[in-house]
N, CA, C, O and the ligand as a Tripos MOL2 file, in Angstrom:
@<TRIPOS>MOLECULE
protein
  289   287    73     0     0
PROTEIN
NO_CHARGES

@<TRIPOS>ATOM
      1 N        -147.7410  329.7370   -7.4770 N.3       1 MET1
      2 CA       -147.3700  329.6320   -8.8870 C.3       1 MET1
      3 C        -148.0060  328.3780   -9.4780 C.2       1 MET1
      4 O        -147.9090  327.2900   -8.9090 O.2       1 MET1
      5 N        -148.6420  328.5420  -10.6040 N.am      2 SER2
      6 CA       -149.2210  327.3820  -11.2610 C.3       2 SER2
      7 C        -148.2010  326.7720  -12.2110 C.2       2 SER2
      8 O        -147.3860  327.4630  -12.8220 O.2       2 SER2
      9 N        -148.2790  325.4910  -12.3060 N.am      3 GLU3
     10 CA       -147.3660  324.7680  -13.1730 C.3       3 GLU3
     11 C        -147.7490  324.9950  -14.6290 C.2       3 GLU3
     12 O        -148.9240  325.2030  -14.9320 O.2       3 GLU3
     13 N        -146.7910  324.9590  -15.5190 N.am      4 GLU4
     14 CA       -147.0860  325.0750  -16.9400 C.3       4 GLU4
     15 C        -147.3400  323.7080  -17.5380 C.2       4 GLU4
     16 O        -146.7070  322.7190  -17.1700 O.2       4 GLU4
     17 N        -148.2940  323.6710  -18.4820 N.am      5 PHE5
     18 CA       -148.6420  322.4020  -19.1000 C.3       5 PHE5
     19 C        -148.5650  322.5110  -20.6170 C.2       5 PHE5
     20 O        -148.7400  323.5830  -21.1980 O.2       5 PHE5
     21 N        -148.3020  321.3850  -21.2260 N.am      6 LEU6
     22 CA       -148.1910  321.3430  -22.6770 C.3       6 LEU6
     23 C        -149.5730  321.2720  -23.3250 C.2       6 LEU6
     24 O        -150.5460  320.8380  -22.7080 O.2       6 LEU6
     25 N        -149.6320  321.7080  -24.5830 N.am      7 SER7
     26 CA       -150.9070  321.8290  -25.2800 C.3       7 SER7
     27 C        -151.0330  320.8000  -26.3910 C.2       7 SER7
     28 O        -150.0450  320.3060  -26.9340 O.2       7 SER7
     29 N        -152.2740  320.5010  -26.7040 N.am      8 CYS8
     30 CA       -152.5700  319.6820  -27.8800 C.3       8 CYS8
     31 C        -152.0370  320.3860  -29.1250 C.2       8 CYS8
     32 O        -152.2700  321.5830  -29.2950 O.2       8 CYS8
     33 N        -151.3230  319.6670  -30.0020 N.am      9 PRO9
     34 CA       -150.7680  320.3000  -31.2110 C.3       9 PRO9
     35 C        -151.8490  320.7350  -32.1990 C.2       9 PRO9
     36 O        -151.5630  321.5290  -33.0950 O.2       9 PRO9
     37 N        -153.0600  320.2490  -32.0660 N.am     10 ARG10
     38 CA       -154.1170  320.6040  -33.0070 C.3      10 ARG10
     39 C        -154.9940  321.7410  -32.4880 C.2      10 ARG10
     40 O        -155.2940  322.6780  -33.2290 O.2      10 ARG10
     41 N        -155.4090  321.6670  -31.2170 N.am     11 CYS11
     42 CA       -156.3900  322.6370  -30.7380 C.3      11 CYS11
     43 C        -155.9070  323.4210  -29.5250 C.2      11 CYS11
     44 O        -156.6080  324.3210  -29.0630 O.2      11 CYS11
     45 N        -154.7370  323.1040  -29.0030 N.am     12 ALA12
     46 CA       -154.1430  323.8310  -27.8840 C.3      12 ALA12
     47 C        -154.8320  323.5730  -26.5510 C.2      12 ALA12
     48 O        -154.5470  324.2510  -25.5640 O.2      12 ALA12
     49 N        -155.7220  322.6110  -26.5160 N.am     13 CYS13
     50 CA       -156.2970  322.2070  -25.2370 C.3      13 CYS13
     51 C        -155.2000  321.5740  -24.3750 C.2      13 CYS13
     52 O        -154.2710  320.9540  -24.8920 O.2      13 CYS13
     53 N        -155.3200  321.7380  -23.0740 N.am     14 LYS14
     54 CA       -154.2630  321.2340  -22.1880 C.3      14 LYS14
     55 C        -154.7310  320.0780  -21.3120 C.2      14 LYS14
     56 O        -154.0930  319.7400  -20.3140 O.2      14 LYS14
     57 N        -155.8330  319.4880  -21.6920 N.am     15 LYS15
     58 CA       -156.3240  318.3760  -20.8950 C.3      15 LYS15
     59 C        -156.4440  317.1390  -21.7780 C.2      15 LYS15
     60 O        -156.9700  317.1960  -22.8900 O.2      15 LYS15
     61 N        -155.9540  316.0470  -21.2680 N.am     16 PHE16
     62 CA       -155.8890  314.8190  -22.0420 C.3      16 PHE16
     63 C        -156.4380  313.6500  -21.2450 C.2      16 PHE16
     64 O        -156.5820  313.7140  -20.0240 O.2      16 PHE16
     65 N        -156.7340  312.6000  -21.9570 N.am     17 TYR17
     66 CA       -157.1220  311.3850  -21.2500 C.3      17 TYR17
     67 C        -156.4670  310.1910  -21.8980 C.2      17 TYR17
     68 O        -156.0200  310.2420  -23.0440 O.2      17 TYR17
     69 N        -156.4220  309.1350  -21.1520 N.am     18 SER18
     70 CA       -155.8860  307.8900  -21.6560 C.3      18 SER18
     71 C        -156.6990  306.7540  -21.0620 C.2      18 SER18
     72 O        -157.3340  306.9030  -20.0180 O.2      18 SER18
     73 N        -156.6720  305.6480  -21.7240 N.am     19 ARG19
     74 CA       -157.3230  304.4680  -21.1880 C.3      19 ARG19
     75 C        -156.2270  303.5260  -20.7190 C.2      19 ARG19
     76 O        -155.3270  303.1540  -21.4720 O.2      19 ARG19
     77 N        -156.3310  303.1610  -19.4710 N.am     20 GLY20
     78 CA       -155.3600  302.2090  -18.9580 C.3      20 GLY20
     79 C        -155.6610  300.8370  -19.5100 C.2      20 GLY20
     80 O        -156.3540  300.7170  -20.5200 O.2      20 GLY20
     81 N        -155.1660  299.8180  -18.8830 N.am     21 GLY21
     82 CA       -155.4860  298.4720  -19.3080 C.3      21 GLY21
     83 C        -156.9440  298.1530  -19.0680 C.2      21 GLY21
     84 O        -157.4790  297.2030  -19.6390 O.2      21 GLY21
     85 N        -157.5980  298.9510  -18.2180 N.am     22 GLU22
     86 CA       -158.9970  298.7170  -17.8850 C.3      22 GLU22
     87 C        -159.8730  299.7160  -18.6360 C.2      22 GLU22
     88 O        -159.3860  300.4970  -19.4540 O.2      22 GLU22
     89 N        -161.1430  299.6800  -18.3530 N.am     23 GLU23
     90 CA       -162.0710  300.5310  -19.0840 C.3      23 GLU23
     91 C        -162.0810  301.9560  -18.5580 C.2      23 GLU23
     92 O        -162.6200  302.8530  -19.2070 O.2      23 GLU23
     93 N        -161.5060  302.1700  -17.4170 N.am     24 LYS24
     94 CA       -161.5500  303.4930  -16.8070 C.3      24 LYS24
     95 C        -160.7090  304.4890  -17.6020 C.2      24 LYS24
     96 O        -159.6280  304.1630  -18.0920 O.2      24 LYS24
     97 N        -161.2250  305.6990  -17.7160 N.am     25 MET25
     98 CA       -160.4800  306.7590  -18.3870 C.3      25 MET25
     99 C        -159.7540  307.6040  -17.3460 C.2      25 MET25
    100 O        -160.2940  307.9110  -16.2820 O.2      25 MET25
    101 N        -158.5390  307.9660  -17.6700 N.am     26 PHE26
    102 CA       -157.7350  308.7910  -16.7840 C.3      26 PHE26
    103 C        -157.5690  310.1700  -17.4090 C.2      26 PHE26
    104 O        -157.1830  310.2970  -18.5710 O.2      26 PHE26
    105 N        -157.8640  311.1860  -16.6330 N.am     27 PHE27
    106 CA       -157.7020  312.5510  -17.1170 C.3      27 PHE27
    107 C        -156.4670  313.1660  -16.4780 C.2      27 PHE27
    108 O        -156.2090  312.9980  -15.2860 O.2      27 PHE27
    109 N        -155.7250  313.8670  -17.2880 N.am     28 PHE28
    110 CA       -154.4570  314.3960  -16.7730 C.3      28 PHE28
    111 C        -153.9880  315.5280  -17.6690 C.2      28 PHE28
    112 O        -154.5080  315.7320  -18.7660 O.2      28 PHE28
    113 N        -153.0020  316.2560  -17.1830 N.am     29 GLN29
    114 CA       -152.2950  317.2350  -17.9880 C.3      29 GLN29
    115 C        -150.8410  316.8090  -18.0420 C.2      29 GLN29
    116 O        -150.3870  315.9910  -17.2420 O.2      29 GLN29
    117 N        -150.1180  317.3740  -18.9950 N.am     30 ILE30
    118 CA       -148.7110  317.0230  -19.1500 C.3      30 ILE30
    119 C        -147.8630  318.2540  -18.8320 C.2      30 ILE30
    120 O        -147.9910  319.2910  -19.4820 O.2      30 ILE30
    121 N        -147.0150  318.1310  -17.8460 N.am     31 ASN31
    122 CA       -146.1850  319.2850  -17.5160 C.3      31 ASN31
    123 C        -144.9540  319.3410  -18.4290 C.2      31 ASN31
    124 O        -144.7390  318.4610  -19.2620 O.2      31 ASN31
    125 N        -144.1660  320.3800  -18.2540 N.am     32 THR32
    126 CA       -143.0540  320.6150  -19.1740 C.3      32 THR32
    127 C        -141.9380  319.5880  -19.0370 C.2      32 THR32
    128 O        -141.0040  319.5670  -19.8380 O.2      32 THR32
    129 N        -142.0370  318.7410  -18.0240 N.am     33 ASP33
    130 CA       -141.1060  317.6230  -17.9100 C.3      33 ASP33
    131 C        -141.6270  316.3810  -18.6320 C.2      33 ASP33
    132 O        -141.0650  315.2930  -18.5090 O.2      33 ASP33
    133 N        -142.7300  316.5680  -19.4020 N.am     34 LEU34
    134 CA       -143.3870  315.4620  -20.1010 C.3      34 LEU34
    135 C        -143.8930  314.4140  -19.1250 C.2      34 LEU34
    136 O        -143.8510  313.2110  -19.3820 O.2      34 LEU34
    137 N        -144.3750  314.9220  -17.9870 N.am     35 TRP35
    138 CA       -144.8570  314.0190  -16.9510 C.3      35 TRP35
    139 C        -146.3510  314.2300  -16.7580 C.2      35 TRP35
    140 O        -146.7880  315.3710  -16.6070 O.2      35 TRP35
    141 N        -147.1390  313.1720  -16.7570 N.am     36 PRO36
    142 CA       -148.5850  313.3250  -16.5660 C.3      36 PRO36
    143 C        -148.9220  313.7340  -15.1350 C.2      36 PRO36
    144 O        -148.4000  313.1800  -14.1680 O.2      36 PRO36
    145 N        -149.8080  314.7180  -15.0350 N.am     37 VAL37
    146 CA       -150.2860  315.1740  -13.7350 C.3      37 VAL37
    147 C        -151.7870  314.9460  -13.7070 C.2      37 VAL37
    148 O        -152.5240  315.5410  -14.4940 O.2      37 VAL37
    149 N        -152.2320  314.1030  -12.8210 N.am     38 ALA38
    150 CA       -153.6510  313.7580  -12.7680 C.3      38 ALA38
    151 C        -154.4820  314.9700  -12.3850 C.2      38 ALA38
    152 O        -154.1140  315.7330  -11.4920 O.2      38 ALA38
    153 N        -155.6150  315.1420  -13.0740 N.am     39 THR39
    154 CA       -156.5180  316.2270  -12.7130 C.3      39 THR39
    155 C        -157.5730  315.7440  -11.7300 C.2      39 THR39
    156 O        -158.3020  316.5510  -11.1510 O.2      39 THR39
    157 N        -157.6570  314.4540  -11.5410 N.am     40 ASP40
    158 CA       -158.5770  313.8780  -10.5780 C.3      40 ASP40
    159 C        -157.8310  313.6610   -9.2710 C.2      40 ASP40
    160 O        -156.9000  312.8580   -9.1990 O.2      40 ASP40
    161 N        -158.2440  314.3740   -8.2530 N.am     41 ALA41
    162 CA       -157.5270  314.3100   -6.9880 C.3      41 ALA41
    163 C        -157.5810  312.9240   -6.3650 C.2      41 ALA41
    164 O        -156.7350  312.5630   -5.5480 O.2      41 ALA41
    165 N        -158.5850  312.1560   -6.7610 N.am     42 ASN42
    166 CA       -158.7190  310.8170   -6.1940 C.3      42 ASN42
    167 C        -157.7730  309.8140   -6.8440 C.2      42 ASN42
    168 O        -157.5940  308.6940   -6.3660 O.2      42 ASN42
    169 N        -157.1850  310.2460   -7.9280 N.am     43 LEU43
    170 CA       -156.3130  309.3360   -8.6520 C.3      43 LEU43
    171 C        -154.8740  309.5730   -8.2140 C.2      43 LEU43
    172 O        -154.2350  310.5350   -8.6410 O.2      43 LEU43
    173 N        -154.3810  308.7090   -7.3790 N.am     44 SER44
    174 CA       -153.0660  308.9380   -6.8180 C.3      44 SER44
    175 C        -151.9820  308.1580   -7.5410 C.2      44 SER44
    176 O        -150.8110  308.5350   -7.5100 O.2      44 SER44
    177 N        -152.3700  307.0770   -8.1880 N.am     45 ASP45
    178 CA       -151.3560  306.2150   -8.7770 C.3      45 ASP45
    179 C        -151.5290  306.1450  -10.2910 C.2      45 ASP45
    180 O        -152.4240  305.4600  -10.7850 O.2      45 ASP45
    181 N        -150.6900  306.8400  -11.0120 N.am     46 LEU46
    182 CA       -150.7270  306.8010  -12.4690 C.3      46 LEU46
    183 C        -149.7100  305.8110  -13.0300 C.2      46 LEU46
    184 O        -149.6120  305.6410  -14.2450 O.2      46 LEU46
    185 N        -148.9680  305.1720  -12.1660 N.am     47 SER47
    186 CA       -147.8460  304.3680  -12.6400 C.3      47 SER47
    187 C        -148.3050  303.1640  -13.4510 C.2      47 SER47
    188 O        -147.5490  302.6390  -14.2690 O.2      47 SER47
    189 N        -149.5470  302.7220  -13.2260 N.am     48 LYS48
    190 CA       -150.0250  301.5540  -13.9600 C.3      48 LYS48
    191 C        -150.7470  301.9330  -15.2410 C.2      48 LYS48
    192 O        -151.2190  301.0670  -15.9770 O.2      48 LYS48
    193 N        -150.8300  303.2240  -15.5020 N.am     49 THR49
    194 CA       -151.5760  303.6930  -16.6610 C.3      49 THR49
    195 C        -150.7110  303.6770  -17.9040 C.2      49 THR49
    196 O        -149.5430  304.0670  -17.8770 O.2      49 THR49
    197 N        -151.3010  303.2230  -18.9840 N.am     50 ASP50
    198 CA       -150.6150  303.2410  -20.2660 C.3      50 ASP50
    199 C        -150.8860  304.5770  -20.9440 C.2      50 ASP50
    200 O        -152.0300  304.8590  -21.2990 O.2      50 ASP50
    201 N        -149.8740  305.3960  -21.1320 N.am     51 PHE51
    202 CA       -150.0440  306.7260  -21.7000 C.3      51 PHE51
    203 C        -149.7620  306.7680  -23.2000 C.2      51 PHE51
    204 O        -149.5150  307.8420  -23.7480 O.2      51 PHE51
    205 N        -149.7950  305.6510  -23.8520 N.am     52 SER52
    206 CA       -149.5720  305.6240  -25.2900 C.3      52 SER52
    207 C        -150.6780  304.8370  -25.9690 C.2      52 SER52
    208 O        -150.7500  303.6190  -25.8010 O.2      52 SER52
    209 N        -151.5360  305.4890  -26.7260 N.am     53 PRO53
    210 CA       -151.4980  306.9320  -26.9860 C.3      53 PRO53
    211 C        -152.2860  307.7060  -25.9410 C.2      53 PRO53
    212 O        -153.0170  307.1330  -25.1320 O.2      53 PRO53
    213 N        -152.1200  309.0030  -25.9800 N.am     54 ILE54
    214 CA       -152.9690  309.8690  -25.1810 C.3      54 ILE54
    215 C        -153.9590  310.5600  -26.1230 C.2      54 ILE54
    216 O        -153.6750  310.7530  -27.3050 O.2      54 ILE54
    217 N        -155.1120  310.9250  -25.5880 N.am     55 HIS55
    218 CA       -156.1660  311.5320  -26.3940 C.3      55 HIS55
    219 C        -156.4610  312.9250  -25.8640 C.2      55 HIS55
    220 O        -156.4940  313.1450  -24.6530 O.2      55 HIS55
    221 N        -156.6750  313.8620  -26.7760 N.am     56 CYS56
    222 CA       -157.1130  315.1980  -26.3880 C.3      56 CYS56
    223 C        -158.5770  315.1360  -25.9700 C.2      56 CYS56
    224 O        -159.3680  314.4040  -26.5650 O.2      56 CYS56
    225 N        -158.9320  315.9060  -24.9470 N.am     57 THR57
    226 CA       -160.3300  315.9150  -24.5160 C.3      57 THR57
    227 C        -161.1880  316.8500  -25.3620 C.2      57 THR57
    228 O        -162.4150  316.7910  -25.2820 O.2      57 THR57
    229 N        -160.5720  317.7090  -26.1680 N.am     58 ALA58
    230 CA       -161.3260  318.7280  -26.8950 C.3      58 ALA58
    231 C        -161.4220  318.4630  -28.3920 C.2      58 ALA58
    232 O        -162.3040  319.0140  -29.0510 O.2      58 ALA58
    233 N        -160.5540  317.6500  -28.9400 N.am     59 CYS59
    234 CA       -160.6300  317.3270  -30.3680 C.3      59 CYS59
    235 C        -160.2580  315.8660  -30.5350 C.2      59 CYS59
    236 O        -160.0980  315.1390  -29.5550 O.2      59 CYS59
    237 N        -160.1230  315.4460  -31.7690 N.am     60 SER60
    238 CA       -159.9130  314.0210  -32.0280 C.3      60 SER60
    239 C        -158.4470  313.6310  -32.0520 C.2      60 SER60
    240 O        -158.1020  312.5030  -32.4040 O.2      60 SER60
    241 N        -157.5780  314.5750  -31.6750 N.am     61 TRP61
    242 CA       -156.1520  314.2670  -31.7160 C.3      61 TRP61
    243 C        -155.7920  313.1590  -30.7420 C.2      61 TRP61
    244 O        -156.2960  313.1040  -29.6200 O.2      61 TRP61
    245 N        -154.9100  312.2800  -31.1940 N.am     62 LYS62
    246 CA       -154.2780  311.3500  -30.2720 C.3      62 LYS62
    247 C        -152.8520  311.1420  -30.7160 C.2      62 LYS62
    248 O        -152.5320  311.2590  -31.8990 O.2      62 LYS62
    249 N        -152.0120  310.8370  -29.7750 N.am     63 GLY63
    250 CA       -150.6120  310.6630  -30.1170 C.3      63 GLY63
    251 C        -149.7930  310.3840  -28.8760 C.2      63 GLY63
    252 O        -150.3010  309.9280  -27.8520 O.2      63 GLY63
    253 N        -148.5220  310.6700  -28.9990 N.am     64 GLU64
    254 CA       -147.6070  310.4150  -27.9060 C.3      64 GLU64
    255 C        -147.3780  311.6760  -27.0900 C.2      64 GLU64
    256 O        -147.5500  312.7920  -27.5810 O.2      64 GLU64
    257 N        -146.9920  311.4840  -25.8560 N.am     65 ILE65
    258 CA       -146.6820  312.6320  -25.0010 C.3      65 ILE65
    259 C        -145.5990  313.5020  -25.6410 C.2      65 ILE65
    260 O        -145.6190  314.7250  -25.5070 O.2      65 ILE65
    261 N        -144.6620  312.8670  -26.3320 N.am     66 GLN66
    262 CA       -143.5600  313.6000  -26.9500 C.3      66 GLN66
    263 C        -144.0230  314.4890  -28.1040 C.2      66 GLN66
    264 O        -143.2920  315.3800  -28.5380 O.2      66 GLN66
    265 N        -145.2510  314.2420  -28.6060 N.am     67 ASP67
    266 CA       -145.7570  315.0530  -29.7180 C.3      67 ASP67
    267 C        -146.2950  316.3980  -29.2650 C.2      67 ASP67
    268 O        -146.5320  317.2750  -30.0960 O.2      67 ASP67
    269 N        -146.4910  316.5790  -27.9760 N.am     68 LEU68
    270 CA       -147.0800  317.8130  -27.4710 C.3      68 LEU68
    271 C        -146.0810  318.9560  -27.5730 C.2      68 LEU68
    272 O        -144.8680  318.7570  -27.6340 O.2      68 LEU68
    273 N        -146.6350  320.1450  -27.5900 N.am     69 GLN69
    274 CA       -145.7660  321.3010  -27.7090 C.3      69 GLN69
    275 C        -146.0230  322.2700  -26.5590 C.2      69 GLN69
    276 O        -147.1370  322.3830  -26.0490 O.2      69 GLN69
    277 N        -144.9690  322.9540  -26.1730 N.am     70 ALA70
    278 CA       -145.0710  323.8520  -25.0330 C.3      70 ALA70
    279 C        -145.9190  325.0650  -25.3370 C.2      70 ALA70
    280 O        -146.5630  325.6110  -24.4410 O.2      70 ALA70
    281 N        -145.9320  325.4920  -26.5730 N.am     71 LYS71
    282 CA       -146.7120  326.6610  -26.9610 C.3      71 LYS71
    283 C        -147.7710  326.2360  -27.9630 C.2      71 LYS71
    284 O        -147.4800  325.5610  -28.9500 O.2      71 LYS71
    285 N        -149.0270  326.6490  -27.6880 N.am     72 GLY72
    286 CA       -150.0910  326.2700  -28.5960 C.3      72 GLY72
    287 C        -150.0080  327.1220  -29.8310 C.2      72 GLY72
    288 O        -150.8220  326.9690  -30.7430 O.2      72 GLY72
    289 ZN       -156.9670  318.8900  -29.2320 Zn       73 ZN73
@<TRIPOS>BOND
     1     1     2 1
     2     2     3 1
     3     3     4 2
     4     3     5 am
     5     5     6 1
     6     6     7 1
     7     7     8 2
     8     7     9 am
     9     9    10 1
    10    10    11 1
    11    11    12 2
    12    11    13 am
    13    13    14 1
    14    14    15 1
    15    15    16 2
    16    15    17 am
    17    17    18 1
    18    18    19 1
    19    19    20 2
    20    19    21 am
    21    21    22 1
    22    22    23 1
    23    23    24 2
    24    23    25 am
    25    25    26 1
    26    26    27 1
    27    27    28 2
    28    27    29 am
    29    29    30 1
    30    30    31 1
    31    31    32 2
    32    31    33 am
    33    33    34 1
    34    34    35 1
    35    35    36 2
    36    35    37 am
    37    37    38 1
    38    38    39 1
    39    39    40 2
    40    39    41 am
    41    41    42 1
    42    42    43 1
    43    43    44 2
    44    43    45 am
    45    45    46 1
    46    46    47 1
    47    47    48 2
    48    47    49 am
    49    49    50 1
    50    50    51 1
    51    51    52 2
    52    51    53 am
    53    53    54 1
    54    54    55 1
    55    55    56 2
    56    55    57 am
    57    57    58 1
    58    58    59 1
    59    59    60 2
    60    59    61 am
    61    61    62 1
    62    62    63 1
    63    63    64 2
    64    63    65 am
    65    65    66 1
    66    66    67 1
    67    67    68 2
    68    67    69 am
    69    69    70 1
    70    70    71 1
    71    71    72 2
    72    71    73 am
    73    73    74 1
    74    74    75 1
    75    75    76 2
    76    75    77 am
    77    77    78 1
    78    78    79 1
    79    79    80 2
    80    79    81 am
    81    81    82 1
    82    82    83 1
    83    83    84 2
    84    83    85 am
    85    85    86 1
    86    86    87 1
    87    87    88 2
    88    87    89 am
    89    89    90 1
    90    90    91 1
    91    91    92 2
    92    91    93 am
    93    93    94 1
    94    94    95 1
    95    95    96 2
    96    95    97 am
    97    97    98 1
    98    98    99 1
    99    99   100 2
   100    99   101 am
   101   101   102 1
   102   102   103 1
   103   103   104 2
   104   103   105 am
   105   105   106 1
   106   106   107 1
   107   107   108 2
   108   107   109 am
   109   109   110 1
   110   110   111 1
   111   111   112 2
   112   111   113 am
   113   113   114 1
   114   114   115 1
   115   115   116 2
   116   115   117 am
   117   117   118 1
   118   118   119 1
   119   119   120 2
   120   119   121 am
   121   121   122 1
   122   122   123 1
   123   123   124 2
   124   123   125 am
   125   125   126 1
   126   126   127 1
   127   127   128 2
   128   127   129 am
   129   129   130 1
   130   130   131 1
   131   131   132 2
   132   131   133 am
   133   133   134 1
   134   134   135 1
   135   135   136 2
   136   135   137 am
   137   137   138 1
   138   138   139 1
   139   139   140 2
   140   139   141 am
   141   141   142 1
   142   142   143 1
   143   143   144 2
   144   143   145 am
   145   145   146 1
   146   146   147 1
   147   147   148 2
   148   147   149 am
   149   149   150 1
   150   150   151 1
   151   151   152 2
   152   151   153 am
   153   153   154 1
   154   154   155 1
   155   155   156 2
   156   155   157 am
   157   157   158 1
   158   158   159 1
   159   159   160 2
   160   159   161 am
   161   161   162 1
   162   162   163 1
   163   163   164 2
   164   163   165 am
   165   165   166 1
   166   166   167 1
   167   167   168 2
   168   167   169 am
   169   169   170 1
   170   170   171 1
   171   171   172 2
   172   171   173 am
   173   173   174 1
   174   174   175 1
   175   175   176 2
   176   175   177 am
   177   177   178 1
   178   178   179 1
   179   179   180 2
   180   179   181 am
   181   181   182 1
   182   182   183 1
   183   183   184 2
   184   183   185 am
   185   185   186 1
   186   186   187 1
   187   187   188 2
   188   187   189 am
   189   189   190 1
   190   190   191 1
   191   191   192 2
   192   191   193 am
   193   193   194 1
   194   194   195 1
   195   195   196 2
   196   195   197 am
   197   197   198 1
   198   198   199 1
   199   199   200 2
   200   199   201 am
   201   201   202 1
   202   202   203 1
   203   203   204 2
   204   203   205 am
   205   205   206 1
   206   206   207 1
   207   207   208 2
   208   207   209 am
   209   209   210 1
   210   210   211 1
   211   211   212 2
   212   211   213 am
   213   213   214 1
   214   214   215 1
   215   215   216 2
   216   215   217 am
   217   217   218 1
   218   218   219 1
   219   219   220 2
   220   219   221 am
   221   221   222 1
   222   222   223 1
   223   223   224 2
   224   223   225 am
   225   225   226 1
   226   226   227 1
   227   227   228 2
   228   227   229 am
   229   229   230 1
   230   230   231 1
   231   231   232 2
   232   231   233 am
   233   233   234 1
   234   234   235 1
   235   235   236 2
   236   235   237 am
   237   237   238 1
   238   238   239 1
   239   239   240 2
   240   239   241 am
   241   241   242 1
   242   242   243 1
   243   243   244 2
   244   243   245 am
   245   245   246 1
   246   246   247 1
   247   247   248 2
   248   247   249 am
   249   249   250 1
   250   250   251 1
   251   251   252 2
   252   251   253 am
   253   253   254 1
   254   254   255 1
   255   255   256 2
   256   255   257 am
   257   257   258 1
   258   258   259 1
   259   259   260 2
   260   259   261 am
   261   261   262 1
   262   262   263 1
   263   263   264 2
   264   263   265 am
   265   265   266 1
   266   266   267 1
   267   267   268 2
   268   267   269 am
   269   269   270 1
   270   270   271 1
   271   271   272 2
   272   271   273 am
   273   273   274 1
   274   274   275 1
   275   275   276 2
   276   275   277 am
   277   277   278 1
   278   278   279 1
   279   279   280 2
   280   279   281 am
   281   281   282 1
   282   282   283 1
   283   283   284 2
   284   283   285 am
   285   285   286 1
   286   286   287 1
   287   287   288 2
@<TRIPOS>SUBSTRUCTURE
     1 MET1         2 RESIDUE 1 A MET
     2 SER2         6 RESIDUE 1 A SER
     3 GLU3        10 RESIDUE 1 A GLU
     4 GLU4        14 RESIDUE 1 A GLU
     5 PHE5        18 RESIDUE 1 A PHE
     6 LEU6        22 RESIDUE 1 A LEU
     7 SER7        26 RESIDUE 1 A SER
     8 CYS8        30 RESIDUE 1 A CYS
     9 PRO9        34 RESIDUE 1 A PRO
    10 ARG10       38 RESIDUE 1 A ARG
    11 CYS11       42 RESIDUE 1 A CYS
    12 ALA12       46 RESIDUE 1 A ALA
    13 CYS13       50 RESIDUE 1 A CYS
    14 LYS14       54 RESIDUE 1 A LYS
    15 LYS15       58 RESIDUE 1 A LYS
    16 PHE16       62 RESIDUE 1 A PHE
    17 TYR17       66 RESIDUE 1 A TYR
    18 SER18       70 RESIDUE 1 A SER
    19 ARG19       74 RESIDUE 1 A ARG
    20 GLY20       78 RESIDUE 1 A GLY
    21 GLY21       82 RESIDUE 1 A GLY
    22 GLU22       86 RESIDUE 1 A GLU
    23 GLU23       90 RESIDUE 1 A GLU
    24 LYS24       94 RESIDUE 1 A LYS
    25 MET25       98 RESIDUE 1 A MET
    26 PHE26      102 RESIDUE 1 A PHE
    27 PHE27      106 RESIDUE 1 A PHE
    28 PHE28      110 RESIDUE 1 A PHE
    29 GLN29      114 RESIDUE 1 A GLN
    30 ILE30      118 RESIDUE 1 A ILE
    31 ASN31      122 RESIDUE 1 A ASN
    32 THR32      126 RESIDUE 1 A THR
    33 ASP33      130 RESIDUE 1 A ASP
    34 LEU34      134 RESIDUE 1 A LEU
    35 TRP35      138 RESIDUE 1 A TRP
    36 PRO36      142 RESIDUE 1 A PRO
    37 VAL37      146 RESIDUE 1 A VAL
    38 ALA38      150 RESIDUE 1 A ALA
    39 THR39      154 RESIDUE 1 A THR
    40 ASP40      158 RESIDUE 1 A ASP
    41 ALA41      162 RESIDUE 1 A ALA
    42 ASN42      166 RESIDUE 1 A ASN
    43 LEU43      170 RESIDUE 1 A LEU
    44 SER44      174 RESIDUE 1 A SER
    45 ASP45      178 RESIDUE 1 A ASP
    46 LEU46      182 RESIDUE 1 A LEU
    47 SER47      186 RESIDUE 1 A SER
    48 LYS48      190 RESIDUE 1 A LYS
    49 THR49      194 RESIDUE 1 A THR
    50 ASP50      198 RESIDUE 1 A ASP
    51 PHE51      202 RESIDUE 1 A PHE
    52 SER52      206 RESIDUE 1 A SER
    53 PRO53      210 RESIDUE 1 A PRO
    54 ILE54      214 RESIDUE 1 A ILE
    55 HIS55      218 RESIDUE 1 A HIS
    56 CYS56      222 RESIDUE 1 A CYS
    57 THR57      226 RESIDUE 1 A THR
    58 ALA58      230 RESIDUE 1 A ALA
    59 CYS59      234 RESIDUE 1 A CYS
    60 SER60      238 RESIDUE 1 A SER
    61 TRP61      242 RESIDUE 1 A TRP
    62 LYS62      246 RESIDUE 1 A LYS
    63 GLY63      250 RESIDUE 1 A GLY
    64 GLU64      254 RESIDUE 1 A GLU
    65 ILE65      258 RESIDUE 1 A ILE
    66 GLN66      262 RESIDUE 1 A GLN
    67 ASP67      266 RESIDUE 1 A ASP
    68 LEU68      270 RESIDUE 1 A LEU
    69 GLN69      274 RESIDUE 1 A GLN
    70 ALA70      278 RESIDUE 1 A ALA
    71 LYS71      282 RESIDUE 1 A LYS
    72 GLY72      286 RESIDUE 1 A GLY
    73 ZN73       289 GROUP 0 **** ****
């Protein structure tokens, strides 16, 4: 069973990125518990990442995790 993920409120894309305190970009999806799930298998520790704001990978939307919607 695949997990369900929330969609961008503008374009319904389900992949997002954020910039931590460093220059590296983190790619992730947001599950229905509003929890970021890393799409990069090498990225094991998201706890130090700042997820505010998050950016959509497909359009120019950015906002808070709470702004996402379960249905595109
Ligand atoms: Zn988008």
